[in-house]
Structure formats: structure tokens, C-alpha cells
C-alpha positions, 0 to 999 in steps of 0.5 A, spaced: 576 183 282 582 179 282 588 184 280 595 182 276 601 186 274 599 187 267 596 184 261 596 176 262 602 173 258 600 166 257 592 166 258 589 159 255 587 160 248 592 166 247 598 166 242 605 165 245 609 170 249 607 178 247 613 182 247 614 187 253 612 193 248 606 189 246 604 188 254 606 195 256 602 198 250 596 194 252 596 195 259 597 203 258 591 203 254 587 199 259 589 204 264 587 210 260 581 207 258 579 206 266 582 213 268 577 216 262 571 212 265 572 214 272 573 222 270 567 222 266 563 219 272 566 223 278 571 228 275 579 228 276 579 230 283 578 223 287 581 219 282 588 217 284 593 212 280 591 206 285 584 207 283 585 207 276 589 201 277 584 197 280 579 200 275 583 197 270 583 190 273 590 191 275 595 192 281 594 198 285 601 200 283 601 199 275 599 206 273 604 209 278 609 205 275 607 206 268 606 214 268 609 216 274 604 221 276 597 223 276 599 229 272 602 225 266 596 220 266 592 226 265 596 229 260 597 222 256 589 221 257 588 228 253 593 226 247 589 220 247 582 224 246 585 229 241 588 223 237 581 220 238 578 226 235 583 226 229 581 220 227 574 221 227 575 226 221 580 221 218 576 219 212 575 227 210 583 228 211 585 223 207 588 226 201 583 232 202 585 239 201 586 244 206 578 246 206 576 239 206 581 237 212 579 242 216 571 241 215 572 234 216 576 235 223 570 239 226 565 234 223 569 229 227 569 233 233 562 234 233 560 227 232 563 226 239 557 230 242 552 226 238 556 219 240 560 221 246 565 216 249 568 216 256 574 219 253 571 224 250 567 225 256 573 226 260 577 231 256 571 235 256 571 235 264 579 236 264 578 242 260 572 245 265 577 243 271 583 247 267 578 253 267 578 253 274 585 253 275 587 246 277 594 246 277 595 239 274 591 240 268 592 247 266 598 247 263 596 240 259 590 243 257 594 250 254 599 245 251 594 241 247 590 248 245 596 251 242 598 244 238 591 244 235 592 251 233 598 250 230 596 244 226 590 248 224 595 254 222 599 249 218 593 246 214 591 253 212 599 255 210 599 249 206 592 251 203 595 258 202 601 255 198 597 251 194 592 257 192 586 254 195 586 259 201 586 266 200 593 269 201 590 275 205 588 270 211 592 270 218 593 263 219 594 264 227 588 268 227 583 263 224 586 257 228 584 261 234 577 263 232 577 255 229 579 252 236 575 257 240 569 255 236 570 247 236 571 247 244 565 252 245 560 247 241 563 241 244 563 244 251 555 246 250 554 239 248 557 236 253 553 241 258 546 240 255 546 234 250 539 237 247 543 244 247 543 244 239 542 239 233 549 237 231 547 236 224 546 243 224 551 246 228 556 242 223 553 244 217 554 252 220 561 251 222 562 248 215 559 254 212 564 259 216 570 255 215 569 255 207 567 262 208 573 265 212 578 261 208 576 262 201 571 268 201 574 274 197 
């Protein structure tokens, strides 16, 4: 496969020059997609920055130039995977209250079990490797878990402030339980796609969320 240093800036039939920022963004997206494909198939241990560059159709050194280290690329990949899950829930989150926002997020995450992407598969693989103590991954996974819990807790606090969520609820404790629920279901689904019915699991998770947030 021919390689090049980045996205073609003057391919036939394309508009004139793109900005440097546009070219970089396109190259980074292609490199992340390539890393996700490799990790989803083989795990992260044998994946190198040079291999990622080749998989993306670029030069062997481009991934190193853009990300600096494998750890930085993996951390960015996990960021993109979380963003993908958040985006999947966007219709329910747009203008929704706290309860619908959280239920929508869970449905979006579980939809990834039904229709897994390379990015979603890679995210699960990286999470499993982090549990095994892989030094490159553990800190990044822990940080993302913490950020997700903080996001959930913030949504709950807004719900409490608006009178939608019961005031006695501990936002931090609820966030811990909810993130554990979602991660557990996603990992089970990735390990065994036939382990459960996604529609049933999503409905049960939503029922639990609503009971936890609004029940007296």
C-alpha cells in the first residue's frame, strides 16, 4: 500500500488547499480509526505507532509525529470512544431533564453492544487490559471513569436543583453505581454478544435509574 505523510492536499477533483489544521484533523482521525481496528482485532500489546501509520495508509512516522507516544494515542482513542457513546445518546440529551439525559446516555452506550464499532470494541479491549495492570492504560481508563462519574454526578446535581431528582440522593454514590452498571453490561456484551437482550437490558437499566432518582 502506498504511504504518504498525511492526507493529500491536492488530489484530483478535490477543492484547493485545506488548512494545516484541517489536514492534521483528518490525519489524526484516520490514525485513530486505524488504531481502533488493530486493537479491536489484536489487542494493544502488538500495536506500534509505526503499524498504526501503515494501517492508516500514511508514513510509519506520522502517528509518532502527531501523538508523541503510544500511551498518548491510546488515551486519545479512549476519549473518542467515550465521545462516540455520548453522541449516540444526543437526541435524548438535547434539552432533556436529568432523568431523560442519563437514560439516553445509557441507551446510547448499550446500542454500541448491539451495533459495535471498531472504536467501541477497542475501548472495551483497552478497559480489560487496564484491569490487568497494563501501565500504559490503567491511568487513562481511571481518568475517563472519573470524568464520566463527574459528568453523571453533575447531571444529578442539576436535577436536584431543578426539583426533578430527590434531594436526599448522593450524586457521587449514584454516579459510581451507574458507571459500574453501564461498564458491566458493555463488557458482558463484548465478551458474549448473546449474553443478554440489549432492549431488555436497556429497559431495566432505565427503570433502575428512574427509581433511584425519583423514588421517595
